Every structure is written in structure tokens, then in C-alpha cells.
C-alpha positions, 0 to 999 in steps of 0.5 A: 733233196738236190745234189747241186752244191749251190742248191738251198737245200745243201745250205739248209739247217733242217735238211741237215737235221734230217740227213743227221748231219746236225743235232736235234732232239727228235720226238718223231720221225717216219719216211716223210717227216721229221719232228724235233724240238725247237732251238729257240722255243716259245715255251718248253715243249715247242716242236717243229714238223718238217718234211724230209724233202726240201720245200721252201714253203707251201707252194713247194710242198705236195699235198700228200706230204702237207697232209702228213706234216699236218697229221704229224703235228695233230698227234704231237699236239695231242701228246703235248696235252697228255704230258704230266705237266700238261699245257693248257693250249696249243698254237699251231703256227705256220710262217710262210715267206719272209712277210709272214716271219719265216726265218728258216726256208724249209717248210716247218710247222710249229706245234707250240704248248701254251700255258697261262701266263707264259708271256707269248702273245699274238696281238694285232690291231684288226679293224672289222672289214666292210661286208662289201670288200669281204664279198670281193676278197671271197670272189677273188679267192674263189676265182684262185681256187678255181684257177689252180684246178 
């Protein structure tokens, strides 16, 4: 985490939780991540997994930390399934950037237990895309992968 008084990490709510300077209901922590209950849960049991080191989004996260966040998220999803009130499904959600509905700019993974009739939906009008356009998109992505090494 940066030391500058003006750094994003200095003003970050999740960095404050990681540093134990803000309250949180922690369910897991290790040397890389902290997982805690979301203060504004979609459903009871909604968890957030955050890296200890401040990273605004995916581009700021190294591979090892990213893999660990997802691994812990997977373990937490399995635990939610085993609860006495066991959920019926799980949403794993990542909002990376303002256009993707990210509101706290410290990378975090949502692990959301789902129940029939819980009232939360993810609905979008998604028209089918022409095959030629899909192929063009796929080529552009392959090119971008090649350019990142």
C-alpha cells in the first residue's frame, strides 16, 4: 500500500478494513486476502474477497494474487453451499471499472449465495450476434492476448 497521504489506498474503505482501521465481519484472512460480509448484501451471506495490497482493478492485480482471490472465492462458495440453510445457487461477480458497476475501487470479488425467489435478477436484452462479427471479435481478442505476452 502506498504511503502518500493523497494515494487512493489511503482513502480506500477496503484498505481500512484490511488494516483493521474499520469494522468488518471477517470470515477468512490469510497473508494475501481478507474475506468479509458485504455491508449491503444482495442476500444474507453475501461475501467480498479483497487482496490485502491495494489494486484498483484487474489490470493492477498480479497473477498470483488474482489466482488466490478466485481460489478463496471458490472455497467460500463451497462453504455457503454447506450451511445449514444451504443456498440453492451461487453468483461469483466481478465489477471491474465504473462502466461495469464498480463502486469501491479496490479489486474485490463478490460471492453471493442465491435462493429461489430472493428477488435479485441479472437481466439484459442480449440480441444474437452475427457469426462474422463474433469471429472478428475473437480475432481481436486473440491479437490482444498475443500482445500482452
